[in-house]
C-alpha positions in Angstrom: -27.2 24.4 36.5 -26.3 26.6 33.6 -28.6 26.4 30.6 -27.1 24.4 27.8 -26.7 25.8 24.3 -27.0 22.5 22.5 -30.2 20.5 22.4 -29.8 16.9 23.7 -30.4 15.5 20.3 -27.4 17.5 19.0 -25.3 16.5 21.9 -26.1 12.8 21.2 -25.1 13.3 17.5 -21.8 14.9 18.5 -21.1 12.1 21.0 -21.7 9.6 18.2 -19.3 11.5 15.9 -16.7 11.8 18.7 -16.5 8.0 18.9 -14.2 8.5 15.8 -11.7 10.6 17.8 -8.5 8.7 17.6 -6.0 10.8 19.6 -6.3 13.3 22.4 -6.9 16.9 21.4 -6.3 20.3 23.0 -8.5 23.2 22.4 -7.0 26.5 23.5 -9.7 29.2 24.0 -8.7 32.8 23.9 -11.1 35.4 25.3 -10.8 39.0 26.2 -12.5 41.1 28.9 -12.7 44.1 26.5 -14.4 44.4 23.1 -15.5 40.8 22.9 -19.2 40.5 22.2 -19.2 36.7 21.7 -16.5 35.5 24.2 -19.0 34.3 26.8 -21.2 32.4 24.3 -18.1 30.9 22.6 -16.8 29.8 26.0 -20.1 28.1 26.8 -20.3 26.4 23.4 -16.8 25.1 23.4 -17.1 23.9 27.0 -20.2 22.0 26.1 -18.5 20.4 23.1 -15.4 19.5 25.0 -17.5 17.9 27.7 -18.8 15.4 25.2 -15.5 13.5 25.0 -12.8 12.7 27.4 -10.3 13.0 24.5 -10.7 16.8 24.4 -8.9 19.0 26.9 -10.1 22.7 27.0 -7.8 25.3 28.3 -8.9 29.0 28.6 -6.6 32.0 28.2 -7.0 35.8 28.2 -5.7 37.5 25.1 -4.2 40.3 27.1 -2.9 38.5 30.2 -1.6 35.6 28.1 -0.2 37.8 25.3 3.0 35.8 24.8 1.1 32.6 24.4 -1.4 34.3 22.0 1.5 35.5 19.9 3.0 32.0 19.9 -0.2 30.7 18.4 -0.7 33.8 16.1 -3.9 34.7 17.8 -4.7 38.4 17.7 -8.5 38.6 18.1 -11.0 37.1 20.5 -12.9 34.9 20.8 -10.4 32.5 19.2 -10.0 28.7 19.3 -6.7 26.9 18.5 -7.5 23.3 17.7 -4.3 21.3 18.4 -3.4 17.6 18.5 -1.6 16.3 21.6 1.5 14.2 22.1 2.2 13.4 25.7 0.3 16.4 27.0 2.1 18.8 24.6 0.0 20.5 21.9 0.7 19.7 18.3 -0.1 22.9 16.4 -1.5 22.2 12.9 -2.4 25.9 12.4 -6.2 25.4 12.7 -7.9 28.4 14.2 -11.5 29.6 14.6 -12.0 33.3 15.2 -15.5 34.3 16.4 -18.2 31.9 17.6 -18.4 28.7 15.5 -22.2 28.7 15.5 -24.6 28.0 12.7 -23.0 26.2 9.7 -19.5 26.7 11.3 -20.5 24.4 14.1 -20.4 21.4 11.8 -17.0 22.6 10.6 -15.8 22.7 14.2 -16.9 19.2 14.9 -15.4 17.9 11.6 -12.1 19.7 12.4 -11.9 18.1 15.9 -12.2 14.7 14.4 -9.7 15.4 11.6 -7.1 16.8 14.0 -7.6 13.8 16.3 -6.6 11.6 13.4 -3.4 13.7 13.0 -3.9 13.4 9.2 -5.3 15.9 6.8 -6.6 13.2 4.4 -5.1 15.2 1.6 -4.3 13.3 -1.6 -0.6 12.4 -2.2 -0.4 14.8 -5.2 -1.7 17.7 -3.0 0.8 16.8 -0.2 3.7 16.9 -2.8 2.5 20.2 -4.2 2.4 21.7 -0.7 5.8 20.4 0.2 7.2 22.0 -3.0 5.9 25.5 -2.1 8.9 27.9 -2.1 7.4 30.4 0.4 5.0 30.1 3.4 1.3 30.6 2.5 -1.1 32.2 4.9 -4.6 30.8 4.1 -7.7 32.2 5.7 -11.3 31.3 5.1 -13.9 33.9 6.1 -17.5 32.9 6.7 -20.3 35.3 7.4 -23.9 34.4 8.6 -25.5 36.5 5.9 
């Protein structure tokens, strides 16, 4: 059996949190066979996380072999995760991406995002929703996190 990255106590905590998953999710994992130091570890981690709930479907893709799909989801680097809702087996893309391994503090962000996307609701205040609807041009928002 492959060694697990998550301790059993963490796995139990995540299982408890995943009781709040309301709708099915799809996680699209993009790796690459070249220049991808963390692809293997990211694949192991997201596989473990996905195995903790039957509401999460994990599908793995190669950035090069599945270039059209990667472009469709605006994925240009590996490892990358697309966190999508699901409607009748079809992904609902909310634009949520993780690039790099979501370890350390980013792990809790990953778990939180999975629950949030499963609710298919951002929990934004009505004023914020209105402001966003009134934007005149698309906005590309990125949040960068570093372990230092």
